[in-house]
N, C-alpha and C positions, 0 to 999 in steps of 0.2 A: 409532494412525493412523486417518485419517478418509476413508472411501470414499463417494463420492456418485455415484449414477446417475439420481436423480430430477431430470433436467435434463441439461445437458452433463456428460460424465464428468469427475470431479475427484478427485484424491487429495491429501491434505495430511499433512505430517509431524506428529508429536505437538505441536511448538511452533507449528503453524499455517502453516508455509511450504508454498506450492503446489509440487507435484512435477511436473516435466516428464515426460510419458509417451511421447515419441518419435513415430515414424511411425504412419500410420493403421492398418496391420495389427497393430501392437503394441497399439494402443488397442482394436481390435476383440477381440483375444485377451484382454485384461484384462476387457473388458466381458463376454465369454462366461464367464470365470471368476467374475466378480461375480454374474452372473445365476444361476450354479450353485454359489454359495459352499458349501463343505463337501462337495460331491459330486465324485466322480472323473469326469473327462472323458477318454475314450480319445483317443489321439493321432490316429487316423484320422478321428475326428469333427472334431477341430480342423482338420485339413488340409482336410476338406470345407468347413468353414465359411469358411476363409480363401481357398481357391482354387477350390473346386468341382471341375468336371471338367477344369479347365485348370491343374492343379497343375504347376509346373515340376519338372525333375529334381532341383533343389536344395531342394524344398519341406521335406523332413524336416530338413535341416540348418538351413534358415531358421527353422523352428519352434523348434528348439533354441536358436538365436540369440535369438529373441524372448523365449523363456522365461528365458534367462540374463539378458537385459537387464532384464526385469521384476523378477527376483529382486534385481538390484543396486539398482534405484530403490526397491524396497519394503523394503530393509533386510536382505536375506539369503535363503539358500535355504529357510529354515524356512517362509517365507510360502507358497511353491508347492512342495508335496511331490510326489515321483514315486513311484507305486506300480504294482502289477501291473495295475491297472485304468485307469491314466492319471494325469493331473495333477489335484491338489486344491489350491484356494486356501483357506488357513486364516485365518479372521477371528474376532476376539473379539466377545462380545456388545456391541452398541451401536456397533461400528465402521463398519457399513454402513447407509446411510439406509433402504434398502428393507426391511430386517428390522424396524427400529423402526417404519416406516410400517405394515407389516402387523400388528404387535403392537398398535399404538394403534388401528388401524381395527377390529380384532376386539374389543378392549375397548369401544370406543365403540358399536359396533352391539349388543353384548351388553347394555350398560347401557341403550340405547334400548329394546330389547325388554322390559326389566324395569321400564320406566317411570322410571328414574333419569336424567331428561333433562339435569340440570345436569352430572352426571358424563359423560354421553355427549357433550355438546357440548365439554367440556374436552378429552377424548381425541381426538375427531374434528378439532377445530381444530388441535391439536398435530400430528396426522398430516398434515393438508393443508399445514401450515407447512413441512414438510420438502421440498415440491416447489419447485424453482427455475425450472421451465418447465412447459409444457403436456404435453410428451412425455418418455418415458424415453430417456436417452442422446441427447438432442437434438443434431443436427448430425453424428452419426456414422452412416454407412450400415451397416446390419446385414444379415447373411445371413438368409434366410427363417426357419429354425428359431428364431433369436433374436428375430426380429420378433414371433413368436407370443407369447413370454414378455413382451416389452415391451408388446404390446397388452393382455395380461391385466392388467398393473399399471395401465395407463391406464383400463381399464374399472373396476377396483377404485377408482381415484381418483374416477371419476364417481359410483360408488355411495356413496362417502364424502361427496361434495358433497351428494347427495340426502339422505343420512341427517342431515347437519348442518343442512340446511334444515328437515327434519322436527323435529329437536330444538329449533330456535329457535321454530318455530311452536307446538310443544307448551309452550314456556316463555312464550308470549304476546309474543314479540319480533317480531311481524309487520312493524312499521314498519322495522326495521333490515335486513330481508331483501328488501324490495320491489325495490330497485335491482338486486340480484344476480339475483333471479328474472326480472326483465324482460330483463336481458342474456342470461341462460342460455336463456330461451325464444326470443329472437331467433336465438341460435346454433343451437338444436335445436328448430325449430318443430313437429316431429312427436312430441315427447316429451310424452305425455299426463299423466304424473305431474307434470312441471314446470308444465304448464298448470293442473292442479288446485290445486297449491300456490300458484301466483300468484293464482288466483281467491279462495282462502281469505284470503291476505294482504290483497288489495284489499278484500274484504268486511269484514274485521275493522278495516280502516283507514277505514271509512265510505264506501267507494267502490263501492257496490253495482252501479251502472250499468256501471262499468268492468269489474267482475268478470264481468258477463253478456256484455259485449262480447268478453272474452277467449274465452268459450265459443263465441260466434258465429264468431270468427276461426278457432278450432281446427276447428270443423265444416267451414268452407269450405276450409281448407287440406288437411285429411284427404281430403275429397271430390275436390279438384283433383289432389292429388299421388298418392293411393293408391286412390281410388274407394271409400272405406269411410266409415262413420259413427263418431262418437266411441265409445269403449269404456264399459263400465258404470261405472267409477269416475268418469270425467269427467261422464257423464250424471247420476249420483247427486249430485255436487257442484253441478251446475246446478240440479237440482230443489230441493235443500236451500236454496240461495240464494234461489230464487224464493219459497220458502215461509218465508223468514226463520227457519230452523230454530234454536231457542235453543241447540242443541248446537254451533253454529258460533261462539258467543261465545268470546272469548279466556279462558283460565283466569284465575281471580282471583289477582291478584298477592299474594304474602305480604307482609304489612305489615312494613316495616323502620324502624328508628330513623333519623330524618332527621339527616344529618350535613352540616354546612356544607362547601362546596367548598373544599378547601385551595388557597391561592394562595402558593406558597413560592418563586417565582422571585426571584432577587436583583434589585436595581434595575438597570434597563437601563444599558448602558455610556454614559457621557458622551462626547460628541463622536465617536460611532462613525462611521467613514469607510470608503468603498470597499466591496469584496467584493460588488459588485452581482450578478455571475453566480452566485456561491456562495449568496447569499441567495435568489435566485429558485429555484435547484435545491432547496434545503432546504425552502422554502415549499411547493413542489409535492409533495415526498415526504411532508411532514407533513399535508397537507390533502387529498390524493387518496386514493381507495379503493385498497387494496392488491390484489395478484393473488389471486383466489379469496378465501380467508378468512385468508391469512397476515398476521400482524402486520407492520407496517412499522417497521423500525428504521433510523435514520440515524446514522452514526458519522463524526465529524470527527476526522481524525488529522493529525499534523504535529509538527515539533520544538518544543522549549521556546521560549516567548516569541512564538510565531507568531500568537497571538490566537484560539485555538480556543474558549476559554471565553467570551470577549467576543462572538464570532460566535454561539455557541449561545444565549446569554442574549438577545442582540438579536433573533434570529429567533423564539425562544420567545415573547417579548413581542408580536411582530407577529402571531402566529397564536393567541394566548391565547384570543381570543373563540370559537374553534372547539372549545374543550374546556371546556364548562360545568360538568363534574363535577370539575374541579380540575386544577391544575398543580403537580406534585410536583418537588422539587429535592433532590439529595444531592451533596455534594462527597465523592467516594470517596477522596481523598487518595492517589491512586496515584503521584503524583510531587511531593508537597509536601515541601519541605525540613524535616527534623527532625520529621516527623509520619508515623506508621505507617499504611499503607493500612487502610481499614475492612474488617472481616470481613463477609461477606454476611449472616450471622445478625443482626448488630447493625443493618445497614442495613434488613433486612426488619422488624425490630421497630420501627424508627423509621417506616417507611412505613405499617405497620399502624396505628400510633397516629395518623398523619396522616389515615387513612381512617376513624377513629372507633372503632377497637378499642383502647379505653383500657387494657385489661388486657394488651396485648401486651408480652411480655418476650423476652429473648434465648432462643431455643429451637432445636430441631433445624432445620437449614437446609431440609430437604425439607418438613417439616411447615409451617414458616413460609411457604415459597414457595407451597405449595398454598393456604394461607389467603389469601395475597396475591392469587393468581389468582382465588379465589372472590370477594373483595371488589371486584376491578376488573372482573369479568365484566360485559359489557354497558355499561360506563360509558365516557363520552368523556373520557378522561384523557390528559394529556401528562406524561411522566416524563423529566426531564432528569438524566442521570447524568454528572456532571462529573468529569474527571480520573481516569478509570478506569486501573487498573494493567494488567489483562489480561482475556481472555475468561472465565476461571474466576471472577473476581470479579463479573462482570456477569451471567453466564448465569442464576443463580437469581433475579435481580431482574426478569426480563422477564415482563410480564403475558401472558396467552394470548388475550385478547379482541381481535378485529380492530378494535374501536372505539377502542382505545388506540394511542398513538404514543409512541415512545421516541427520544430524542436523546442520543447519547453523545459525549463528548470523551475522547480518549486519545492518548498519544504514539505508540504502535505500532498497526499494523493489527490489528483484531480479526477475523482471517480465518476463525477456526473457528466463529464464530456464523452461524446460518442466517438467510437472508432479510434481509440487511443491505445498505443502500445506502451505499457508502464514499465519502467526500469527503476527499481529501488536500489540506491547506491549504499553499500556498507563500508566499514572501515577498511583501510588497506592492510595487507599482510606486512609483517615486520620486515621481511627482506625487501619488499617494494619501498617501504618508507626509508630504509637504510640506503637504497639506491638513489632515492630522491634527494636525501641529505647529501650524498656524495656528489651528485651532479650540481647541487647548489653551492656547496662550500669547497669542492675540490676533493678528488679521490685521495690525494696525498695526506690531507689533514685527517680524513677518516682512517686511513691506513695507519697513521701514527698512533692512534689510540682506539682500536675497533671496539673494545669493551665499553668505553665511555660513549662512543657513538651509538651502540646498541641501547645503552641505558637511556640516552636522550630520546631516541625514537620510541622506545617502549613507554617512556613517561608521557609522550605525546599521544599515546593511545590509538595509533593508526589514523589520526586525523590529519589530512594533508595541510590544512590551514595551520595547525599547531607546528608541524614540521617546518613549513616555510617561514613562520615567525621565528622559530628557534634558529633557523639558518640565517635569517636577517640579523639576529642578535650577534651571531658569530662573525658574519661578514663585516658588520659595523665596528666590531671590536676584535681586530686580529690577535690581540694579546689574550683574549678570553679563551681558555682551553675547553675542550669538550668535557673533560672531567669536572672542571669548575661549574660549567653549565648544568651537567647532570646532577651535581650536588645541590645546586640551587633548585632545580626542578623536583628533586626528591623531597623537599620540604613542602608538604601538601598545602599548608596554609599560605604559601607564597607562590605556588605553581601558576595559578591563573595570572598573577601580577607579572610573572616572568614571561608569560606567553602574550606579549603585546609589543608591537614595534610600529612606529610612525602612526598611520591611521588604521592599522589592523590590530584587533584584539579578540581573543577567543571569548572572553567574558562578555564583550559587547554583542557578539553574534548570538550568544545564548540568551542575553537579556531581551532581545526582540521576541523570541518565542515565548519567554516567560511572561512578558507584559501582555501577551494576547490571552493569557489564561484568566478565567474568572477566579473569584476569591477561594472557592472550595478546591478547584483544581490546583491552584498555586500552593495551597496549604498541603495537599497530599504530596505534591512534588517535593516540597521542602522536607516533609517528615520521612519520606523514603530514604533520605540520605543519612538518617540518624544512626541506623545500625551499621553503617560503614561497609556494607557488603554489596557486590555488584548485582545481585539477583534476589528478588523476594517473591513469595507466593501471595495469592489473593488473600488467604487467611491472615497472614502476617500484616499485609498492607491494610486490611480492614481494621485490625487491632490497632495499628499505629494511628490510623485516622479516626478511630472511634465511630465507624460507620458500618452499616450492614454490608455483607459480601456482595449483594446484588448492586447496591449503589457504588461500592468500591470498584467493581468490574467496569461500570460505565465510566468512572473517573479515570481508571487506568487505561481503558481503551482510547479515551480522548487524548490522554498524554502520549499514547503511542501514535495516534493520528497526526499529532503536531510534532512528532519526531523527538520528543523528550524522553521516551521510553521505547524499548523494543520488546515485543511479545515473543520471548525466546522459546517458550514451550507452552502447551495448554496449562493455564492456571498460574504461569510464572512470567515475570517481567524483569528485564535487565536494563540497568542504567549505565551509560558510558561513564568511565572513571572521571573524566573532566566535567561532565554534567553533574556527577555526584558531588564534586568539590564545589561547583557553582551553587547547587541546591543547599549544601551545608552552609555556605556563606549567607545565602538568603535566610536560612533558618536562624542563624545567629543575629541577623539584622532585624528580623520580623517576629520571631517567636521567643517567649521568655524561656529561661533555663528550666523553670518548673514545667512549662508546657512540653518541652522536649523530653524531660525526664519521665513525665507521666506517659507520653506516647510510647517510649521504649519499654516502660514497665507493662503497659497494656500488651505490647508485642510478646514479651516473655511470658506473661500470664496466658496468652493465647497458646504458646508452645506447650505450656504446662497442662492446659486443659485438653489439648489434643493428645498429649501423652496419657493423661488420665483416662480419656475416652477409649483410646486404643487398648490400654492395659486392662481395664475392667470389663470391656465388651468382649475381648477376644480370649481371655484366660480366666481360669478359676484360681483361687488362692490356696489350693491344697485342701486337706481335711478341714471340715468346718470348725472342729475344736481348736486345731492349731492356728487356723486363721483368726479365730476370735481372740486367742492369746496374743498374737502379734498386733492385732488392732488395739487391744488394751494396752500393750506394752508401748506402742508408738504414741498413743494418746497421752500416756503418763509422762513421757520424756519432757515436753515443754513445761509441765507443772513442776517437775523436779529441778530442771535446769534453771527456771526462772528468767531465762533470757532467750529470745528466739534464735540469736546467732549461736549461742552455746548449744541450744537444742538441735539446730541444724547440723552442727558438727557431731554431736552424739548420735543422731539418727543416721548420719553418713557412716559412722563406724559400725553401728548395728547392721546397716544394710550390707556392708562389705563382709561382715562376719557371716551373715546368712548366705551370701553368694558363695563364699569360699567353702561353706559347709554343704553346698549342693542344694540350696533352697532359693533358686532365682526368683520364684514367685514372691517369697517373703522379702527378698532383697528389693524387688521392684516397689513393693508397698512402702518400705522404709525410705528408699530414695525419693519417692514421690512426696512423702511427708517431710523429708529434709528440704526439698525444694519449696514446699509451702512455707516452711519456717524461714528459708532464705528471703522469700518475698515479704513475709510478715516483719522480719527484722530489718528490712531495707537493704539487704545485701544483694542488690540487683547488679548483675554484671561483674561479679568478683570471681577470682580464681577458685574460691570454694564452690561457688555455684556451678562453675565449669566442671569441676570434678564430680559433682552430684549428677549433672546431666550425662557425663560420660559413663558414670557408674550405672545409671538407669539404662543407657544404651547397651552396656554389657549384659545387664540382666535380661533385657528383651532378646538379645542375640542368643543367650543360653536357653531362652524359652522358645526359640525357633522363629521369632518374629523379626526378620531382618529389616523389613520395611520400617517398622517402628523404631528399631535400633538406629537406622540411618537418620531418621528425623531427629532423634536425641543428639546424635553426633553433629548434625547440621547446626542445631541450636548452640551447642558448646563452641563450635567453630565460629559461629556468628558473634558470640560474646568475646572470644579471644581476638577476633578481627577488630571489633569495636574498641577493645582495650589496647589495640595497636601492637599485639604480640605475635600476630601472623599477618602476612600480606595477602593481596588479592589472589596471587597464584596458589599460595598455600591453602587459602580458603576454598578455592575451586577444587583443588585436589582432595581435601579432607571431606568435602560434601558431595563427592561424586557418588554414582550409583554402584550397587554391588554389595555383597555381604562381606563381613570381616571387620574386626575392630580397626579403626585407623591407627596409623603410627603415632608415636608420642609427638605432641606439638612442640616445635622448637621456636623460641622467641626470635624475632628478627628486629633489626634496628630500623625504626621509622621516625627520624627526628622531627620535632616541630609540629606534631599533629594535634597538640592541645589536649584539653580534658574532655573525655567522652561524656555525653549526657547519660550514659549508663551508670556512671559513678561520679556524679558531679561533686 
């Protein structure tokens, strides 16, 4: 587990998922435990911290509740132990950022005092890189005793900044610290040590007059603000500069073997299109100075085929001139079909050879990583790590120098890495994909049939990889018209087979992510495709899977983490159209028809149970005598009809008669009974069932329950979509928010979609 307090409080699970910490007092309690990790804190002290003199009568029980809640989110009672002296938070070495910060700070300052300036700078830079903001527990209001400990850590950070500046000056790297010294001096104009360091850096940079002006400004500021003269250290620096003291000259640099600057970036992507906001954001991150001395790492994440690598290479070429010491590139093969991910030790050996260490071979990861950090120290390098598998693969490959920049692409979020700017890449807009297609196959060909061109890119779902493959098909076959390709792609059962050319295939990209799933996650992924709609709720997904909603949320979140789903709204998840086709293919290969049909029936029963709960919890059925008559009447219909299908039809007629007669409550009851009969008779996913759902929605609307009405219409639209009578766009329109009965559903032609498991 990863605990962070050097900035906003944050806790992440071992796999990198951010853990929700609950209400403010619960977060304050965790902060107190983290600031005193391994130490027993008496209960009374905790009560004082949380409530002070205004503790309520329930304070002790509330404290116990907060402790219990923290134990749950942290994985069990062993994390927070209860002893005779109070509560103790147990953390393993390296789990909390503040412990690592203090260790690195102590090592850096010790090395500095011993004259080992290069080692000191490496340790101090790593220590500062752990800070994600200027203050400890930023954004969390702390009681006074805890503020004292937070202030101590912030003072230590300031000392580490000073020490790192001293190490850089001792190494003769005065030019690289000038901007930081000027900014820090403006922020703290009374800090004489910073003034002296700035004067030295300016003098060594050939700016003697500017260095003397800094002294003059310091003297005036100290006199005006405090009524004092500069201290002896600042006066001594002033005199030495006036005298051009030879001892102020920078240390003689150690001669190094001159190595050419590596330029390993792949060729820029042909016909790159769109992504203007994303390009601007990445350019800013790669060319701006980072906070303090923390290295700036940018990570582009997103699903397969979304264009992460193309964007990274394109941006890297645009900023290449800002990195004169080289541009390094490695494909880590984290998601390459039929290729194993590269081991960090092998990657480091390759990077070291690129930097001139010709003898570099595969060695211990820690040793190779340390050598890599030494060779990149102080250099202006850009490192592009493409197609990363996870944070563990990337972490040893990061340089420690703030002059370096790192750009990473990966399918999943690398949330456990420090000081990373994350950019999640989504699908391209239709106009952008149309422009991309035009640039690839020629504007004349698109202009000759713009309708067909739009149909092609729409069926590619905004996925750049799919558009490029479609373009490759058209380029390879000049006689293949856009309309013919659009007709082929419109056949859903064949679409993924059409989207492959040479060594590129949409299906193969999806398969890499699918193979990484465990059995239960893969099953849920397959079942989500059966309703044939782009979006599902947690309730429906749980019914499809036959699992509890709590367990289903975990499974859905994991699918979202690996980019096979998108959390489109609270409690709802969306699957890309091409991924849905892939999932349906896997379902046909791995699940029996009966398993698929049972899953869909569970989903529709879930819809029915929700409707029933909403109906009978929120409304009464009219006068008790009349309600009893309707109950008896509806109960008798199945017995008289002798057939559930005939009974459902009769109940539907009764329901509509009640609704037209101004009795929507009676109509709702009859429609509900009709839907029960539909399920009993096996009429799952039929047009009759659609009409009963729509009728129930109309009854709810007339009862004033628009939210319940919309859920009924959503269910009817889902069935029609699964029967291939409406398309995705129509489904989205018909299931939108807002009151009012939807327009009449119009069938649309969707050839070749096969038999739905709703009605096998």
